[in-house]
N, CA, C and O atoms as a Maestro MAE file, in Angstrom:
{
 s_m_m2io_version
 :::
 2.0.0
}

f_m_ct {
 s_m_title
 :::
 protein
 m_atom[308] {
  # First column is atom index #
  i_m_mmod_type
  r_m_x_coord
  r_m_y_coord
  r_m_z_coord
  i_m_residue_number
  s_m_chain_name
  s_m_pdb_residue_name
  s_m_pdb_atom_name
  i_m_atomic_number
  :::
  1 25 15.618 -21.920 -44.368 1 A "MET " " N  " 7
  2 3 16.154 -22.614 -43.216 1 A "MET " " CA " 6
  3 2 17.503 -23.260 -43.523 1 A "MET " " C  " 6
  4 15 18.411 -23.205 -42.693 1 A "MET " " O  " 8
  5 25 17.648 -23.864 -44.686 2 A "THR " " N  " 7
  6 3 18.912 -24.509 -45.009 2 A "THR " " CA " 6
  7 2 20.011 -23.494 -45.239 2 A "THR " " C  " 6
  8 15 21.184 -23.780 -45.001 2 A "THR " " O  " 8
  9 25 19.636 -22.299 -45.704 3 A "LYS " " N  " 7
  10 3 20.644 -21.258 -45.909 3 A "LYS " " CA " 6
  11 2 21.249 -20.839 -44.570 3 A "LYS " " C  " 6
  12 15 22.452 -20.597 -44.476 3 A "LYS " " O  " 8
  13 25 20.420 -20.755 -43.546 4 A "LYS " " N  " 7
  14 3 20.919 -20.424 -42.207 4 A "LYS " " CA " 6
  15 2 21.868 -21.503 -41.706 4 A "LYS " " C  " 6
  16 15 22.886 -21.196 -41.085 4 A "LYS " " O  " 8
  17 25 21.545 -22.747 -41.967 5 A "ALA " " N  " 7
  18 3 22.394 -23.851 -41.516 5 A "ALA " " CA " 6
  19 2 23.738 -23.827 -42.234 5 A "ALA " " C  " 6
  20 15 24.767 -24.118 -41.624 5 A "ALA " " O  " 8
  21 25 23.745 -23.488 -43.500 6 A "LYS " " N  " 7
  22 3 24.998 -23.416 -44.243 6 A "LYS " " CA " 6
  23 2 25.860 -22.261 -43.763 6 A "LYS " " C  " 6
  24 15 27.081 -22.393 -43.673 6 A "LYS " " O  " 8
  25 25 25.241 -21.135 -43.457 7 A "ASN " " N  " 7
  26 3 25.991 -19.973 -42.982 7 A "ASN " " CA " 6
  27 2 26.475 -20.149 -41.552 7 A "ASN " " C  " 6
  28 15 27.451 -19.515 -41.150 7 A "ASN " " O  " 8
  29 25 25.811 -20.998 -40.781 8 A "PHE " " N  " 7
  30 3 26.226 -21.220 -39.391 8 A "PHE " " CA " 6
  31 2 27.613 -21.826 -39.322 8 A "PHE " " C  " 6
  32 15 28.374 -21.536 -38.399 8 A "PHE " " O  " 8
  33 25 27.948 -22.660 -40.285 9 A "LYS " " N  " 7
  34 3 29.245 -23.330 -40.290 9 A "LYS " " CA " 6
  35 2 30.386 -22.325 -40.411 9 A "LYS " " C  " 6
  36 15 31.477 -22.568 -39.894 9 A "LYS " " O  " 8
  37 25 30.152 -21.213 -41.079 10 A "LYS " " N  " 7
  38 3 31.194 -20.210 -41.262 10 A "LYS " " CA " 6
  39 2 31.060 -19.045 -40.284 10 A "LYS " " C  " 6
  40 15 31.787 -18.059 -40.401 10 A "LYS " " O  " 8
  41 25 30.159 -19.144 -39.340 11 A "SER " " N  " 7
  42 3 29.996 -18.085 -38.354 11 A "SER " " CA " 6
  43 2 30.933 -18.329 -37.168 11 A "SER " " C  " 6
  44 15 31.495 -19.413 -37.016 11 A "SER " " O  " 8
  45 25 31.087 -17.306 -36.340 12 A "LYS " " N  " 7
  46 3 31.939 -17.450 -35.149 12 A "LYS " " CA " 6
  47 2 31.390 -18.533 -34.235 12 A "LYS " " C  " 6
  48 15 32.142 -19.347 -33.700 12 A "LYS " " O  " 8
  49 25 30.082 -18.536 -34.060 13 A "SER " " N  " 7
  50 3 29.462 -19.547 -33.192 13 A "SER " " CA " 6
  51 2 29.688 -20.950 -33.741 13 A "SER " " C  " 6
  52 15 29.986 -21.880 -32.991 13 A "SER " " O  " 8
  53 25 29.543 -21.093 -35.045 14 A "GLY " " N  " 7
  54 3 29.760 -22.392 -35.672 14 A "GLY " " CA " 6
  55 2 31.198 -22.860 -35.538 14 A "GLY " " C  " 6
  56 15 31.458 -24.041 -35.308 14 A "GLY " " O  " 8
  57 25 32.137 -21.921 -35.686 15 A "LEU " " N  " 7
  58 3 33.544 -22.291 -35.542 15 A "LEU " " CA " 6
  59 2 33.880 -22.673 -34.108 15 A "LEU " " C  " 6
  60 15 34.615 -23.632 -33.872 15 A "LEU " " O  " 8
  61 25 33.339 -21.921 -33.146 16 A "TYR " " N  " 7
  62 3 33.565 -22.274 -31.741 16 A "TYR " " CA " 6
  63 2 32.988 -23.655 -31.436 16 A "TYR " " C  " 6
  64 15 33.604 -24.445 -30.720 16 A "TYR " " O  " 8
  65 25 31.809 -23.942 -31.977 17 A "LEU " " N  " 7
  66 3 31.194 -25.253 -31.768 17 A "LEU " " CA " 6
  67 2 32.049 -26.356 -32.403 17 A "LEU " " C  " 6
  68 15 32.230 -27.421 -31.812 17 A "LEU " " O  " 8
  69 25 32.569 -26.102 -33.600 18 A "SER " " N  " 7
  70 3 33.428 -27.077 -34.263 18 A "SER " " CA " 6
  71 2 34.712 -27.318 -33.483 18 A "SER " " C  " 6
  72 15 35.166 -28.456 -33.364 18 A "SER " " O  " 8
  73 25 35.296 -26.249 -32.951 19 A "ILE " " N  " 7
  74 3 36.507 -26.390 -32.133 19 A "ILE " " CA " 6
  75 2 36.209 -27.223 -30.898 19 A "ILE " " C  " 6
  76 15 36.992 -28.096 -30.526 19 A "ILE " " O  " 8
  77 25 35.078 -26.951 -30.266 20 A "GLY " " N  " 7
  78 3 34.705 -27.705 -29.063 20 A "GLY " " CA " 6
  79 2 34.477 -29.177 -29.336 20 A "GLY " " C  " 6
  80 15 34.937 -30.027 -28.573 20 A "GLY " " O  " 8
  81 25 33.775 -29.490 -30.410 21 A "THR " " N  " 7
  82 3 33.509 -30.898 -30.706 21 A "THR " " CA " 6
  83 2 34.774 -31.621 -31.153 21 A "THR " " C  " 6
  84 15 34.957 -32.801 -30.853 21 A "THR " " O  " 8
  85 25 35.643 -30.918 -31.865 22 A "THR " " N  " 7
  86 3 36.906 -31.532 -32.272 22 A "THR " " CA " 6
  87 2 37.782 -31.798 -31.060 22 A "THR " " C  " 6
  88 15 38.393 -32.861 -30.948 22 A "THR " " O  " 8
  89 25 37.840 -30.833 -30.154 23 A "ALA " " N  " 7
  90 3 38.623 -31.026 -28.935 23 A "ALA " " CA " 6
  91 2 38.025 -32.139 -28.074 23 A "ALA " " C  " 6
  92 15 38.755 -32.886 -27.423 23 A "ALA " " O  " 8
  93 25 36.709 -32.245 -28.073 24 A "PHE " " N  " 7
  94 3 36.056 -33.313 -27.322 24 A "PHE " " CA " 6
  95 2 36.439 -34.684 -27.875 24 A "PHE " " C  " 6
  96 15 36.527 -35.654 -27.122 24 A "PHE " " O  " 8
  97 25 36.666 -34.767 -29.181 25 A "GLY " " N  " 7
  98 3 37.112 -36.008 -29.798 25 A "GLY " " CA " 6
  99 2 38.493 -36.425 -29.317 25 A "GLY " " C  " 6
  100 15 38.851 -37.601 -29.389 25 A "GLY " " O  " 8
  101 25 39.265 -35.468 -28.829 26 A "ALA " " N  " 7
  102 3 40.605 -35.778 -28.324 26 A "ALA " " CA " 6
  103 2 40.526 -36.684 -27.093 26 A "ALA " " C  " 6
  104 15 41.446 -37.460 -26.835 26 A "ALA " " O  " 8
  105 25 39.451 -36.590 -26.349 27 A "ILE " " N  " 7
  106 3 39.277 -37.444 -25.171 27 A "ILE " " CA " 6
  107 2 39.227 -38.911 -25.600 27 A "ILE " " C  " 6
  108 15 39.850 -39.771 -24.977 27 A "ILE " " O  " 8
  109 25 38.491 -39.180 -26.653 28 A "SER " " N  " 7
  110 3 38.397 -40.547 -27.168 28 A "SER " " CA " 6
  111 2 39.751 -41.054 -27.642 28 A "SER " " C  " 6
  112 15 40.102 -42.210 -27.404 28 A "SER " " O  " 8
  113 25 40.507 -40.201 -28.308 29 A "VAL " " N  " 7
  114 3 41.828 -40.599 -28.802 29 A "VAL " " CA " 6
  115 2 42.770 -40.855 -27.632 29 A "VAL " " C  " 6
  116 15 43.577 -41.784 -27.668 29 A "VAL " " O  " 8
  117 25 42.665 -40.025 -26.593 30 A "PHE " " N  " 7
  118 3 43.504 -40.219 -25.413 30 A "PHE " " CA " 6
  119 2 43.204 -41.565 -24.753 30 A "PHE " " C  " 6
  120 15 44.123 -42.284 -24.362 30 A "PHE " " O  " 8
  121 25 41.923 -41.903 -24.630 31 A "LYS " " N  " 7
  122 3 41.544 -43.197 -24.051 31 A "LYS " " CA " 6
  123 2 42.047 -44.349 -24.914 31 A "LYS " " C  " 6
  124 15 42.521 -45.360 -24.396 31 A "LYS " " O  " 8
  125 25 41.942 -44.193 -26.225 32 A "GLN " " N  " 7
  126 3 42.425 -45.226 -27.146 32 A "GLN " " CA " 6
  127 2 43.929 -45.416 -26.997 32 A "GLN " " C  " 6
  128 15 44.411 -46.549 -26.982 32 A "GLN " " O  " 8
  129 25 44.669 -44.327 -26.888 33 A "ALA " " N  " 7
  130 3 46.126 -44.414 -26.745 33 A "ALA " " CA " 6
  131 2 46.509 -45.071 -25.419 33 A "ALA " " C  " 6
  132 15 47.428 -45.888 -25.364 33 A "ALA " " O  " 8
  133 25 45.796 -44.706 -24.356 34 A "ARG " " N  " 7
  134 3 46.095 -45.291 -23.044 34 A "ARG " " CA " 6
  135 2 45.819 -46.794 -23.045 34 A "ARG " " C  " 6
  136 15 46.611 -47.571 -22.513 34 A "ARG " " O  " 8
  137 25 44.708 -47.200 -23.635 35 A "LEU " " N  " 7
  138 3 44.368 -48.618 -23.715 35 A "LEU " " CA " 6
  139 2 45.401 -49.379 -24.557 35 A "LEU " " C  " 6
  140 15 45.826 -50.476 -24.194 35 A "LEU " " O  " 8
  141 25 45.791 -48.785 -25.672 36 A "ALA " " N  " 7
  142 3 46.787 -49.432 -26.537 36 A "ALA " " CA " 6
  143 2 48.123 -49.551 -25.824 36 A "ALA " " C  " 6
  144 15 48.822 -50.553 -25.975 36 A "ALA " " O  " 8
  145 25 48.481 -48.542 -25.052 37 A "HIS " " N  " 7
  146 3 49.743 -48.598 -24.309 37 A "HIS " " CA " 6
  147 2 49.698 -49.689 -23.237 37 A "HIS " " C  " 6
  148 15 50.665 -50.429 -23.057 37 A "HIS " " O  " 8
  149 25 48.574 -49.784 -22.530 38 A "ASN " " N  " 7
  150 3 48.433 -50.802 -21.485 38 A "ASN " " CA " 6
  151 2 48.459 -52.215 -22.059 38 A "ASN " " C  " 6
  152 15 48.966 -53.141 -21.425 38 A "ASN " " O  " 8
  153 25 47.906 -52.375 -23.266 39 A "GLU " " N  " 7
  154 3 47.874 -53.697 -23.899 39 A "GLU " " CA " 6
  155 2 49.093 -53.944 -24.783 39 A "GLU " " C  " 6
  156 15 49.215 -55.015 -25.377 39 A "GLU " " O  " 8
  157 25 49.974 -52.992 -24.876 40 A "SER " " N  " 7
  158 3 51.163 -53.075 -25.748 40 A "SER " " CA " 6
  159 2 50.785 -53.381 -27.190 40 A "SER " " C  " 6
  160 15 51.445 -54.173 -27.863 40 A "SER " " O  " 8
  161 25 49.725 -52.749 -27.650 41 A "ASP " " N  " 7
  162 3 49.229 -52.923 -29.013 41 A "ASP " " CA " 6
  163 2 49.786 -51.789 -29.878 41 A "ASP " " C  " 6
  164 15 49.269 -50.672 -29.867 41 A "ASP " " O  " 8
  165 25 50.834 -52.093 -30.617 42 A "THR " " N  " 7
  166 3 51.524 -51.078 -31.410 42 A "THR " " CA " 6
  167 2 50.636 -50.504 -32.506 42 A "THR " " C  " 6
  168 15 50.664 -49.300 -32.763 42 A "THR " " O  " 8
  169 25 49.854 -51.352 -33.147 43 A "LEU " " N  " 7
  170 3 49.007 -50.893 -34.243 43 A "LEU " " CA " 6
  171 2 47.951 -49.899 -33.752 43 A "LEU " " C  " 6
  172 15 47.715 -48.877 -34.396 43 A "LEU " " O  " 8
  173 25 47.323 -50.192 -32.626 44 A "ARG " " N  " 7
  174 3 46.352 -49.256 -32.058 44 A "ARG " " CA " 6
  175 2 47.023 -47.973 -31.587 44 A "ARG " " C  " 6
  176 15 46.436 -46.894 -31.671 44 A "ARG " " O  " 8
  177 25 48.233 -48.087 -31.098 45 A "LEU " " N  " 7
  178 3 48.975 -46.907 -30.667 45 A "LEU " " CA " 6
  179 2 49.287 -46.005 -31.857 45 A "LEU " " C  " 6
  180 15 49.198 -44.782 -31.753 45 A "LEU " " O  " 8
  181 25 49.650 -46.603 -32.977 46 A "ILE " " N  " 7
  182 3 49.896 -45.832 -34.199 46 A "ILE " " CA " 6
  183 2 48.604 -45.175 -34.672 46 A "ILE " " C  " 6
  184 15 48.605 -44.016 -35.088 46 A "ILE " " O  " 8
  185 25 47.507 -45.918 -34.607 47 A "ASP " " N  " 7
  186 3 46.206 -45.371 -34.994 47 A "ASP " " CA " 6
  187 2 45.842 -44.171 -34.126 47 A "ASP " " C  " 6
  188 15 45.335 -43.169 -34.630 47 A "ASP " " O  " 8
  189 25 46.096 -44.267 -32.835 48 A "ALA " " N  " 7
  190 3 45.806 -43.155 -31.927 48 A "ALA " " CA " 6
  191 2 46.686 -41.951 -32.247 48 A "ALA " " C  " 6
  192 15 46.227 -40.811 -32.178 48 A "ALA " " O  " 8
  193 25 47.933 -42.197 -32.593 49 A "ALA " " N  " 7
  194 3 48.840 -41.091 -32.934 49 A "ALA " " CA " 6
  195 2 48.394 -40.388 -34.217 49 A "ALA " " C  " 6
  196 15 48.435 -39.161 -34.305 49 A "ALA " " O  " 8
  197 25 47.969 -41.168 -35.203 50 A "VAL " " N  " 7
  198 3 47.486 -40.577 -36.456 50 A "VAL " " CA " 6
  199 2 46.194 -39.793 -36.201 50 A "VAL " " C  " 6
  200 15 46.003 -38.707 -36.748 50 A "VAL " " O  " 8
  201 25 45.321 -40.343 -35.375 51 A "SER " " N  " 7
  202 3 44.080 -39.642 -35.033 51 A "SER " " CA " 6
  203 2 44.371 -38.346 -34.287 51 A "SER " " C  " 6
  204 15 43.716 -37.331 -34.528 51 A "SER " " O  " 8
  205 25 45.342 -38.373 -33.388 52 A "ALA " " N  " 7
  206 3 45.715 -37.165 -32.659 52 A "ALA " " CA " 6
  207 2 46.274 -36.112 -33.604 52 A "ALA " " C  " 6
  208 15 46.005 -34.922 -33.441 52 A "ALA " " O  " 8
  209 25 47.051 -36.546 -34.590 53 A "ALA " " N  " 7
  210 3 47.576 -35.609 -35.579 53 A "ALA " " CA " 6
  211 2 46.448 -34.999 -36.407 53 A "ALA " " C  " 6
  212 15 46.490 -33.815 -36.740 53 A "ALA " " O  " 8
  213 25 45.450 -35.797 -36.735 54 A "ALA " " N  " 7
  214 3 44.301 -35.291 -37.488 54 A "ALA " " CA " 6
  215 2 43.512 -34.276 -36.662 54 A "ALA " " C  " 6
  216 15 43.055 -33.262 -37.191 54 A "ALA " " O  " 8
  217 25 43.356 -34.544 -35.387 55 A "ILE " " N  " 7
  218 3 42.656 -33.609 -34.507 55 A "ILE " " CA " 6
  219 2 43.438 -32.309 -34.390 55 A "ILE " " C  " 6
  220 15 42.854 -31.227 -34.449 55 A "ILE " " O  " 8
  221 25 44.739 -32.403 -34.226 56 A "ALA " " N  " 7
  222 3 45.566 -31.197 -34.114 56 A "ALA " " CA " 6
  223 2 45.498 -30.371 -35.391 56 A "ALA " " C  " 6
  224 15 45.415 -29.144 -35.335 56 A "ALA " " O  " 8
  225 25 45.533 -31.037 -36.541 57 A "THR " " N  " 7
  226 3 45.435 -30.331 -37.813 57 A "THR " " CA " 6
  227 2 44.068 -29.674 -37.965 57 A "THR " " C  " 6
  228 15 43.962 -28.530 -38.408 57 A "THR " " O  " 8
  229 25 43.033 -30.404 -37.595 58 A "GLY " " N  " 7
  230 3 41.680 -29.847 -37.661 58 A "GLY " " CA " 6
  231 2 41.519 -28.627 -36.779 58 A "GLY " " C  " 6
  232 15 40.905 -27.641 -37.186 58 A "GLY " " O  " 8
  233 25 42.065 -28.686 -35.575 59 A "LEU " " N  " 7
  234 3 41.989 -27.534 -34.684 59 A "LEU " " CA " 6
  235 2 42.762 -26.346 -35.242 59 A "LEU " " C  " 6
  236 15 42.323 -25.203 -35.113 59 A "LEU " " O  " 8
  237 25 43.898 -26.608 -35.856 60 A "ALA " " N  " 7
  238 3 44.687 -25.521 -36.451 60 A "ALA " " CA " 6
  239 2 43.932 -24.857 -37.599 60 A "ALA " " C  " 6
  240 15 43.958 -23.634 -37.736 60 A "ALA " " O  " 8
  241 25 43.269 -25.651 -38.413 61 A "ILE " " N  " 7
  242 3 42.490 -25.101 -39.521 61 A "ILE " " CA " 6
  243 2 41.320 -24.272 -38.998 61 A "ILE " " C  " 6
  244 15 41.051 -23.183 -39.505 61 A "ILE " " O  " 8
  245 25 40.629 -24.785 -37.988 62 A "LEU " " N  " 7
  246 3 39.516 -24.041 -37.418 62 A "LEU " " CA " 6
  247 2 39.981 -22.744 -36.773 62 A "LEU " " C  " 6
  248 15 39.304 -21.721 -36.868 62 A "LEU " " O  " 8
  249 25 41.124 -22.787 -36.124 63 A "TYR " " N  " 7
  250 3 41.686 -21.578 -35.512 63 A "TYR " " CA " 6
  251 2 42.010 -20.544 -36.592 63 A "TYR " " C  " 6
  252 15 41.741 -19.354 -36.423 63 A "TYR " " O  " 8
  253 25 42.588 -21.006 -37.701 64 A "ARG " " N  " 7
  254 3 42.905 -20.091 -38.803 64 A "ARG " " CA " 6
  255 2 41.635 -19.456 -39.357 64 A "ARG " " C  " 6
  256 15 41.616 -18.257 -39.634 64 A "ARG " " O  " 8
  257 25 40.583 -20.235 -39.521 65 A "GLU " " N  " 7
  258 3 39.319 -19.699 -40.010 65 A "GLU " " CA " 6
  259 2 38.741 -18.676 -39.034 65 A "GLU " " C  " 6
  260 15 38.170 -17.664 -39.441 65 A "GLU " " O  " 8
  261 25 38.892 -18.946 -37.781 66 A "LEU " " N  " 7
  262 3 38.406 -18.020 -36.765 66 A "LEU " " CA " 6
  263 2 39.161 -16.701 -36.831 66 A "LEU " " C  " 6
  264 15 38.569 -15.631 -36.691 66 A "LEU " " O  " 8
  265 25 40.471 -16.779 -37.045 67 A "LYS " " N  " 7
  266 3 41.278 -15.568 -37.188 67 A "LYS " " CA " 6
  267 2 40.872 -14.793 -38.440 67 A "LYS " " C  " 6
  268 15 40.887 -13.562 -38.432 67 A "LYS " " O  " 8
  269 25 40.518 -15.480 -39.493 68 A "ARG " " N  " 7
  270 3 40.107 -14.812 -40.741 68 A "ARG " " CA " 6
  271 2 38.814 -14.038 -40.576 68 A "ARG " " C  " 6
  272 15 38.587 -13.049 -41.273 68 A "ARG " " O  " 8
  273 25 37.974 -14.476 -39.667 69 A "LEU " " N  " 7
  274 3 36.724 -13.764 -39.432 69 A "LEU " " CA " 6
  275 2 36.945 -12.422 -38.747 69 A "LEU " " C  " 6
  276 15 36.025 -11.613 -38.629 69 A "LEU " " O  " 8
  277 25 38.170 -12.199 -38.298 70 A "GLY " " N  " 7
  278 3 38.470 -10.931 -37.656 70 A "GLY " " CA " 6
  279 2 37.923 -10.840 -36.245 70 A "GLY " " C  " 6
  280 15 37.429 -9.794 -35.824 70 A "GLY " " O  " 8
  281 25 38.014 -11.938 -35.522 71 A "ASP " " N  " 7
  282 3 37.518 -11.968 -34.149 71 A "ASP " " CA " 6
  283 2 38.317 -10.992 -33.293 71 A "ASP " " C  " 6
  284 15 39.548 -11.000 -33.327 71 A "ASP " " O  " 8
  285 25 37.637 -10.167 -32.541 72 A "ASP " " N  " 7
  286 3 38.292 -9.183 -31.683 72 A "ASP " " CA " 6
  287 2 38.558 -9.709 -30.289 72 A "ASP " " C  " 6
  288 15 38.829 -8.931 -29.375 72 A "ASP " " O  " 8
  289 25 38.484 -11.018 -30.112 73 A "ASP " " N  " 7
  290 3 38.705 -11.607 -28.806 73 A "ASP " " CA " 6
  291 2 40.155 -11.387 -28.373 73 A "ASP " " C  " 6
  292 15 41.084 -11.580 -29.157 73 A "ASP " " O  " 8
  293 25 40.333 -10.985 -27.124 74 A "VAL " " N  " 7
  294 3 41.667 -10.695 -26.599 74 A "VAL " " CA " 6
  295 2 42.520 -11.962 -26.556 74 A "VAL " " C  " 6
  296 15 43.731 -11.897 -26.769 74 A "VAL " " O  " 8
  297 25 41.913 -13.095 -26.287 75 A "LEU " " N  " 7
  298 3 42.671 -14.342 -26.159 75 A "LEU " " CA " 6
  299 2 43.246 -14.804 -27.490 75 A "LEU " " C  " 6
  300 15 44.270 -15.486 -27.513 75 A "LEU " " O  " 8
  301 25 42.605 -14.443 -28.603 76 A "LEU " " N  " 7
  302 3 43.073 -14.896 -29.902 76 A "LEU " " CA " 6
  303 2 44.161 -13.994 -30.470 76 A "LEU " " C  " 6
  304 15 44.876 -14.398 -31.387 76 A "LEU " " O  " 8
  305 25 44.296 -12.819 -29.959 77 A "GLY " " N  " 7
  306 3 45.383 -11.942 -30.397 77 A "GLY " " CA " 6
  307 2 45.110 -11.138 -31.581 77 A "GLY " " C  " 6
  308 15 45.969 -10.373 -32.019 77 A "GLY " " O  " 8
  :::
 }
 m_bond[307] {
  # First column is bond index #
  i_m_from
  i_m_to
  i_m_order
  :::
  1 1 2 1
  2 2 3 1
  3 3 4 2
  4 3 5 1
  5 5 6 1
  6 6 7 1
  7 7 8 2
  8 7 9 1
  9 9 10 1
  10 10 11 1
  11 11 12 2
  12 11 13 1
  13 13 14 1
  14 14 15 1
  15 15 16 2
  16 15 17 1
  17 17 18 1
  18 18 19 1
  19 19 20 2
  20 19 21 1
  21 21 22 1
  22 22 23 1
  23 23 24 2
  24 23 25 1
  25 25 26 1
  26 26 27 1
  27 27 28 2
  28 27 29 1
  29 29 30 1
  30 30 31 1
  31 31 32 2
  32 31 33 1
  33 33 34 1
  34 34 35 1
  35 35 36 2
  36 35 37 1
  37 37 38 1
  38 38 39 1
  39 39 40 2
  40 39 41 1
  41 41 42 1
  42 42 43 1
  43 43 44 2
  44 43 45 1
  45 45 46 1
  46 46 47 1
  47 47 48 2
  48 47 49 1
  49 49 50 1
  50 50 51 1
  51 51 52 2
  52 51 53 1
  53 53 54 1
  54 54 55 1
  55 55 56 2
  56 55 57 1
  57 57 58 1
  58 58 59 1
  59 59 60 2
  60 59 61 1
  61 61 62 1
  62 62 63 1
  63 63 64 2
  64 63 65 1
  65 65 66 1
  66 66 67 1
  67 67 68 2
  68 67 69 1
  69 69 70 1
  70 70 71 1
  71 71 72 2
  72 71 73 1
  73 73 74 1
  74 74 75 1
  75 75 76 2
  76 75 77 1
  77 77 78 1
  78 78 79 1
  79 79 80 2
  80 79 81 1
  81 81 82 1
  82 82 83 1
  83 83 84 2
  84 83 85 1
  85 85 86 1
  86 86 87 1
  87 87 88 2
  88 87 89 1
  89 89 90 1
  90 90 91 1
  91 91 92 2
  92 91 93 1
  93 93 94 1
  94 94 95 1
  95 95 96 2
  96 95 97 1
  97 97 98 1
  98 98 99 1
  99 99 100 2
  100 99 101 1
  101 101 102 1
  102 102 103 1
  103 103 104 2
  104 103 105 1
  105 105 106 1
  106 106 107 1
  107 107 108 2
  108 107 109 1
  109 109 110 1
  110 110 111 1
  111 111 112 2
  112 111 113 1
  113 113 114 1
  114 114 115 1
  115 115 116 2
  116 115 117 1
  117 117 118 1
  118 118 119 1
  119 119 120 2
  120 119 121 1
  121 121 122 1
  122 122 123 1
  123 123 124 2
  124 123 125 1
  125 125 126 1
  126 126 127 1
  127 127 128 2
  128 127 129 1
  129 129 130 1
  130 130 131 1
  131 131 132 2
  132 131 133 1
  133 133 134 1
  134 134 135 1
  135 135 136 2
  136 135 137 1
  137 137 138 1
  138 138 139 1
  139 139 140 2
  140 139 141 1
  141 141 142 1
  142 142 143 1
  143 143 144 2
  144 143 145 1
  145 145 146 1
  146 146 147 1
  147 147 148 2
  148 147 149 1
  149 149 150 1
  150 150 151 1
  151 151 152 2
  152 151 153 1
  153 153 154 1
  154 154 155 1
  155 155 156 2
  156 155 157 1
  157 157 158 1
  158 158 159 1
  159 159 160 2
  160 159 161 1
  161 161 162 1
  162 162 163 1
  163 163 164 2
  164 163 165 1
  165 165 166 1
  166 166 167 1
  167 167 168 2
  168 167 169 1
  169 169 170 1
  170 170 171 1
  171 171 172 2
  172 171 173 1
  173 173 174 1
  174 174 175 1
  175 175 176 2
  176 175 177 1
  177 177 178 1
  178 178 179 1
  179 179 180 2
  180 179 181 1
  181 181 182 1
  182 182 183 1
  183 183 184 2
  184 183 185 1
  185 185 186 1
  186 186 187 1
  187 187 188 2
  188 187 189 1
  189 189 190 1
  190 190 191 1
  191 191 192 2
  192 191 193 1
  193 193 194 1
  194 194 195 1
  195 195 196 2
  196 195 197 1
  197 197 198 1
  198 198 199 1
  199 199 200 2
  200 199 201 1
  201 201 202 1
  202 202 203 1
  203 203 204 2
  204 203 205 1
  205 205 206 1
  206 206 207 1
  207 207 208 2
  208 207 209 1
  209 209 210 1
  210 210 211 1
  211 211 212 2
  212 211 213 1
  213 213 214 1
  214 214 215 1
  215 215 216 2
  216 215 217 1
  217 217 218 1
  218 218 219 1
  219 219 220 2
  220 219 221 1
  221 221 222 1
  222 222 223 1
  223 223 224 2
  224 223 225 1
  225 225 226 1
  226 226 227 1
  227 227 228 2
  228 227 229 1
  229 229 230 1
  230 230 231 1
  231 231 232 2
  232 231 233 1
  233 233 234 1
  234 234 235 1
  235 235 236 2
  236 235 237 1
  237 237 238 1
  238 238 239 1
  239 239 240 2
  240 239 241 1
  241 241 242 1
  242 242 243 1
  243 243 244 2
  244 243 245 1
  245 245 246 1
  246 246 247 1
  247 247 248 2
  248 247 249 1
  249 249 250 1
  250 250 251 1
  251 251 252 2
  252 251 253 1
  253 253 254 1
  254 254 255 1
  255 255 256 2
  256 255 257 1
  257 257 258 1
  258 258 259 1
  259 259 260 2
  260 259 261 1
  261 261 262 1
  262 262 263 1
  263 263 264 2
  264 263 265 1
  265 265 266 1
  266 266 267 1
  267 267 268 2
  268 267 269 1
  269 269 270 1
  270 270 271 1
  271 271 272 2
  272 271 273 1
  273 273 274 1
  274 274 275 1
  275 275 276 2
  276 275 277 1
  277 277 278 1
  278 278 279 1
  279 279 280 2
  280 279 281 1
  281 281 282 1
  282 282 283 1
  283 283 284 2
  284 283 285 1
  285 285 286 1
  286 286 287 1
  287 287 288 2
  288 287 289 1
  289 289 290 1
  290 290 291 1
  291 291 292 2
  292 291 293 1
  293 293 294 1
  294 294 295 1
  295 295 296 2
  296 295 297 1
  297 297 298 1
  298 298 299 1
  299 299 300 2
  300 299 301 1
  301 301 302 1
  302 302 303 1
  303 303 304 2
  304 303 305 1
  305 305 306 1
  306 306 307 1
  307 307 308 2
  :::
 }
}
């Protein structure tokens, strides 16, 4: 059972799930940035920007892994 769970992370389904959950985290960062902007809280705004950069990097890495799997999806190219 644990072997299946470990292999799921490197499967197409696992990568799609990771992309979805990472993108879903962007909603939280967007709310944090909007709140920081409304309150003129520079430190929270910087934190939101760093978090957004981490999300973007994570999505790029997941996309690269998906391309390495040789996905034949037309949208991925």
